[in-house]
C-alpha positions as CSV (number, residue, x, y, z in Angstrom):
1,M,37.3,123.5,96.0
2,V,39.8,123.2,98.8
3,E,42.7,120.9,98.2
4,E,43.8,118.9,101.2
5,S,47.5,118.2,101.6
6,K,48.6,115.0,103.3
7,E,50.9,115.5,106.2
8,N,53.6,113.0,107.0
9,V,53.5,112.1,110.7
10,I,57.1,111.9,112.0
11,Y,56.3,111.2,115.6
12,D,53.1,110.8,117.6
13,W,52.9,110.3,121.4
14,R,50.6,110.7,124.5
15,V,51.4,112.4,127.8
16,H,49.3,112.1,131.0
17,L,50.7,114.6,133.5
18,A,48.6,113.4,136.4
19,A,49.8,109.8,136.0
20,Q,53.4,111.1,136.1
21,D,52.9,113.2,139.2
22,K,51.1,110.9,141.5
23,F,51.8,113.1,144.6
24,Y,50.2,116.2,143.2
25,R,47.1,114.6,141.8
26,P,45.2,114.2,145.1
27,C,46.6,117.6,146.3
28,L,45.2,119.4,143.3
29,A,41.9,117.5,143.5
30,A,41.6,118.5,147.2
31,V,42.2,122.1,146.4
32,L,39.5,122.1,143.7
33,I,37.0,120.5,146.1
34,F,38.0,122.9,148.8
35,L,37.5,126.0,146.6
36,S,34.1,124.7,145.4
37,L,32.9,124.1,148.9
38,S,34.2,127.5,149.9
39,V,32.1,129.1,147.2
40,V,29.0,127.2,148.5
41,Q,29.7,128.3,152.0
42,M,30.3,131.9,151.2
43,Y,27.4,132.4,148.8
44,S,25.0,129.6,149.7
45,N,24.2,129.2,146.0
46,I,24.7,125.9,144.2
47,F,24.0,127.6,140.8
48,L,27.0,129.8,141.3
49,T,29.2,126.9,142.5
50,I,28.7,124.6,139.5
51,P,29.9,127.1,136.9
52,L,32.8,128.2,139.1
53,A,33.9,124.6,139.8
54,L,33.6,123.8,136.1
55,V,35.9,126.8,135.2
56,L,38.4,125.7,137.9
57,F,38.4,122.2,136.5
58,L,38.8,123.3,132.9
59,A,41.8,125.4,134.0
60,V,43.6,122.3,135.0
61,A,42.0,119.8,132.6
62,D,45.3,119.3,130.7
63,Y,46.8,118.0,133.9
64,F,44.0,115.5,134.6
65,F,43.4,114.2,131.1
66,P,45.9,112.8,128.6
67,M,47.2,115.0,125.9
68,R,48.4,113.8,122.5
69,F,51.2,115.4,120.6
70,R,52.1,115.0,116.9
71,I,55.1,116.2,114.9
72,T,54.5,116.3,111.2
73,D,56.4,117.7,108.2
74,Q,53.9,120.7,108.3
75,G,54.0,121.5,112.0
76,A,53.4,120.4,115.5
77,Y,50.0,119.5,117.1
78,R,48.8,119.4,120.7
79,I,45.5,117.6,121.0
80,A,43.8,117.8,124.4
81,T,40.3,117.8,125.9
82,T,40.2,121.6,125.8
83,G,41.1,121.8,122.1
84,T,43.7,121.3,119.4
85,N,46.6,123.6,118.9
86,F,48.7,123.6,115.7
87,L,51.9,125.5,115.0
88,S,53.4,125.6,111.6
89,W,57.1,125.1,111.2
90,K,57.2,128.3,109.1
91,K,56.1,130.3,112.2
92,V,58.6,128.7,114.6
93,K,61.6,131.0,115.2
94,N,63.3,129.4,118.2
95,V,63.2,126.0,119.9
96,Y,64.0,125.8,123.7
97,L,64.7,122.6,125.5
98,D,64.2,121.9,129.2
99,D,63.8,118.9,131.5
100,K,60.1,118.3,130.8
101,G,59.8,119.2,127.2
102,V,60.5,121.4,124.2
103,K,59.1,124.9,123.7
104,L,58.4,126.0,120.1
105,S,58.6,129.8,120.1
106,L,57.2,132.4,117.7
107,F,59.8,135.0,118.8
108,D,63.3,135.6,117.4
109,R,64.7,136.3,120.9
110,P,63.7,135.5,124.4
111,T,60.8,137.5,125.7
112,R,58.2,137.3,128.5
113,L,55.5,136.8,126.0
114,E,56.8,133.3,125.2
115,A,54.8,131.8,128.1
116,F,51.6,132.8,126.2
117,R,52.7,132.1,122.6
118,G,54.0,129.1,120.8
119,L,53.6,125.5,121.7
120,Y,55.1,123.3,124.5
121,L,55.7,119.7,123.7
122,Y,56.0,117.5,126.9
123,F,58.3,114.5,126.7
124,G,56.2,112.0,128.6
125,K,57.5,109.0,130.5
126,E,58.8,106.8,127.6
127,A,62.5,106.1,128.0
128,D,63.5,107.1,124.5
129,G,60.7,109.7,124.1
130,R,63.0,112.7,124.7
131,D,65.6,111.6,122.1
132,R,62.9,110.7,119.5
133,I,61.1,114.1,119.9
134,I,64.4,116.1,119.6
135,S,65.5,114.1,116.5
136,A,62.0,114.5,115.0
137,I,62.2,118.3,115.4
138,R,65.7,118.3,114.0
139,Q,64.6,116.3,111.1
140,V,61.8,118.6,110.1
141,R,63.7,121.8,110.7
142,E,67.0,120.6,109.2
143,G,66.4,122.1,105.8
144,A,65.5,125.5,107.2
145,E,68.4,127.5,108.7
146,K,66.5,128.1,111.9
147,N,67.8,128.7,115.4
148,L,67.6,125.6,117.7
149,N,68.9,127.3,120.8
150,G,68.2,124.7,123.5
151,I,68.7,121.7,121.3
152,E,71.9,122.8,119.8
153,S,73.4,123.8,123.1
154,E,72.5,120.5,124.6
155,K,74.1,118.7,121.7
156,R,77.4,120.6,122.4
157,N,77.3,120.1,126.1
158,G,76.1,116.5,126.1
């Protein structure tokens, strides 16, 4: 029998990127429609267009639909229409901070592979969201002597 462990949710929030970038939303939708119509024009086959349009839309689905993020004592979650990603705090080696969010990295040092590994937590549009996310990450990683590159450097500079 598998024993379930209860996770303590530290912070839970939602981010809708399309609602934040109102200028890019119609531009991206127009590009998707244009590309779909181009495939119809080039191949004259609606059965080819539907799967290709679906693949294009799924590639940008995280932009159009809201994502939910959760920080627990066990790890961090990203819950989106395309699936759920979980990253355990035991696997996180570095934390990088930028203007739009926090990157939880699996690597000890910066590498080009970081774009494809780890988990990116968007801040969202809440006024205190940035501070609450940073303090939640500090809270769960405080006991472990882990590197908090971006967060610690911001603390010193700010």
